[in-house]
C-alpha positions in Angstrom: 176.5 112.9 47.7 180.6 111.5 47.9 181.0 108.2 47.0 183.3 105.6 48.1 187.0 105.7 46.2 188.7 102.6 46.7 192.7 104.0 46.1 194.6 100.6 45.4 197.3 99.1 42.9 196.2 95.9 43.8 193.5 94.2 41.4 191.4 91.2 42.7 192.8 87.9 42.2 192.8 84.3 43.0 189.5 83.9 44.1 188.9 87.3 45.5 186.9 88.1 42.6 184.3 85.3 43.2 184.0 86.1 47.2 183.4 90.1 45.7 181.0 88.9 43.3 178.8 86.7 46.2 179.4 88.9 49.3 178.0 91.8 47.3 174.8 89.6 45.9 174.2 88.3 49.3 174.2 91.9 50.7 172.1 93.1 48.2 169.4 90.1 48.5 169.7 90.7 51.9 170.7 88.5 53.4 171.9 89.4 57.4 174.9 87.0 57.6 177.8 85.8 55.2 181.2 84.7 56.3 184.4 85.4 54.2 187.1 83.0 55.6 190.7 83.1 54.8 193.7 82.5 55.5 196.4 85.1 57.4 197.3 87.1 54.5 195.1 86.1 51.8 193.9 89.9 51.3 190.2 89.2 53.3 190.5 93.1 54.4 190.6 93.8 50.6 187.7 91.8 49.6 185.7 93.7 52.5 187.1 97.2 50.7 185.7 96.1 47.6 182.3 95.3 48.7 182.6 98.3 50.7 183.0 100.0 47.4 180.2 98.2 45.2 177.7 98.3 47.4 178.1 102.4 48.7 177.0 102.1 52.0 177.8 103.4 55.4 180.2 100.1 56.7 180.4 99.4 60.7 183.7 97.3 61.0 183.9 95.7 64.7 187.1 94.0 66.3 187.0 91.9 69.3 190.2 93.7 70.9 191.8 97.3 69.9 194.7 96.0 68.6 193.0 94.5 65.7 190.8 97.6 65.5 194.1 100.2 65.0 195.5 98.1 62.2 192.0 98.0 60.8 191.8 101.9 60.9 195.2 102.2 58.9 193.9 100.1 56.4 191.1 101.3 55.5 192.3 104.8 55.5 194.7 104.3 53.1 192.0 102.0 50.8 189.7 105.0 51.2 191.7 108.2 51.2 188.6 110.3 50.2 186.1 108.9 52.3 185.4 109.6 56.2 187.2 106.7 57.8 186.8 106.7 61.8 188.0 104.9 64.7 185.4 104.4 68.1 187.0 102.2 70.6 187.1 102.9 74.2 188.2 105.8 75.7 189.8 104.5 78.4 193.9 103.9 79.1 192.6 102.7 82.3 190.2 101.8 84.4 189.8 100.6 88.1 186.0 100.2 89.0 185.2 100.5 92.6 185.3 97.2 94.8 185.2 96.3 98.5 187.1 93.8 100.0 185.6 92.5 102.9 188.4 90.6 104.4 189.9 93.7 104.8 187.1 96.4 105.0 188.7 97.6 102.1 186.7 100.2 99.7 188.3 100.6 96.9 186.8 103.9 94.9 186.8 103.6 91.2 189.8 105.5 88.8 190.2 105.7 85.3 192.3 107.4 82.7 191.0 108.8 79.7 192.9 109.1 76.5 192.0 112.5 75.5 193.0 111.5 71.5 190.7 108.5 70.9 187.9 110.6 73.3 188.3 113.1 70.1 188.4 110.1 67.7 185.0 109.0 69.2 183.6 112.2 68.8 184.8 112.7 65.0 183.2 108.9 64.4 179.9 110.1 65.8 179.6 113.4 63.9 180.9 112.0 60.9 177.8 110.2 61.1 175.6 113.0 61.2 177.5 114.3 58.6 177.8 112.6 55.5 177.0 109.0 54.1 180.5 108.3 52.7 181.7 107.0 56.5 183.3 103.9 57.7 183.4 103.2 61.1 185.8 100.7 62.6 185.1 100.1 66.4 185.8 97.6 69.4 183.4 96.0 70.9 182.4 99.2 72.9 180.5 100.2 69.8 177.5 98.3 70.8 176.8 100.1 74.2 174.3 102.8 74.0 175.7 106.4 73.8 172.8 108.4 73.7 169.5 108.9 71.4 170.7 109.6 67.9 167.7 111.6 67.3 168.0 113.7 70.4 172.0 113.7 69.6 171.6 114.9 66.1 168.6 118.0 67.6 170.6 119.6 69.8 173.8 120.1 67.1 174.4 124.1 66.5 174.2 124.7 62.6 175.3 128.1 61.1 175.1 129.9 57.4 176.9 133.0 56.3 173.9 135.6 55.7 171.3 134.3 58.8 170.3 136.1 61.4 171.3 134.3 65.0 171.3 136.7 68.4 174.9 136.2 69.4 173.8 135.5 73.2 171.7 133.0 71.7 174.6 131.4 70.2 176.7 131.0 73.3 174.1 130.1 75.1 173.5 127.2 72.9 177.6 126.2 72.4 177.2 126.1 77.0 173.5 123.6 76.6 175.9 121.4 74.6 179.2 121.1 76.9 181.3 123.6 75.3 183.8 125.8 77.8 184.4 129.6 77.4 187.7 130.5 77.8 188.7 133.9 76.0 192.2 132.8 77.1 192.6 129.2 75.4 190.8 128.1 72.7 191.0 124.4 72.8 189.0 120.9 72.4 185.4 121.8 73.7 185.6 125.6 74.0 184.6 128.9 72.1 186.2 131.9 73.1 184.7 136.0 72.0 186.4 138.8 70.9 184.2 141.6 70.2 182.1 140.4 67.0 183.5 137.4 66.5 183.1 134.0 67.8 186.0 131.1 67.8 184.7 127.9 68.3 186.8 124.5 68.7 185.0 121.3 68.6 185.5 118.6 70.9 186.1 116.4 67.6 188.1 118.2 65.3 191.7 119.5 65.1 190.9 122.5 63.8 188.4 125.8 64.7 185.7 127.7 63.1 185.7 131.4 63.5 182.6 133.2 63.3 182.0 137.0 62.8 178.8 138.6 63.2 177.5 142.2 61.8 174.6 143.1 64.1 172.7 139.6 64.2 173.4 138.4 60.3 176.6 136.0 60.1 178.4 137.6 58.1 181.5 135.3 57.7 182.7 131.7 58.5 186.2 130.6 58.3 187.8 127.2 59.1 191.1 128.2 61.4 194.7 126.9 62.5 193.6 127.5 66.2 197.3 128.2 67.6 197.9 130.5 64.8 195.1 131.7 63.7 195.7 131.5 60.0 192.6 131.0 58.1 192.5 127.6 56.4 189.3 128.1 54.3 186.1 130.3 53.6 183.1 128.2 54.6 179.6 128.6 53.7 177.9 127.3 56.6 179.1 125.5 59.7 177.2 122.5 61.8 179.1 122.0 65.6 178.0 118.9 67.6 178.0 118.4 71.3 180.9 118.0 72.7 
């Protein structure tokens, strides 16, 4: 299992070593609440990164707004370049709830504009939690709202391994059931296409796609590809595709 590995040219100084040791000890003792106080620029994010490295547990970092969440996301990605640092905030660029103004007898219909990149990052965060332990999720308060049953979400994932036997039609139906759309012309997020004995899928949370080659009902080859050029990036033994 990959371990959290902090990458930084800095070393703890001043009160930081004492704060790190106290927070780590508190976590090991099972304290539910601890508070780290410090002025702006005193290295609180670095202290928390050292704590994460010490305890080696998946971590949720919650910010009260998107701006600070984005800043923390960038900082933790620099501290942990070899681990999964993910971003989970509301995907609405604009949201107008439905409303009724009785004085004008006016009904305002609900309207929203979804940011596709943030939607992808949210799905990537969920997928990371199911596939690895070295995960840091940087989130706004939107993460406290339910997005479904984790057990149910995990049960509907599609897992394929080289050498296994799967009927291609069953695999295609499974993809449709987890909200992937078939489009044999354009491969994009949340879509798949079929060309002869080859299935290509681009996960809704990914920037690359998977190409699965069948020989009859046997999975003959699995590769990670560039969805635009078709270039093979890596040969894989297995792949897990999470719902769109």
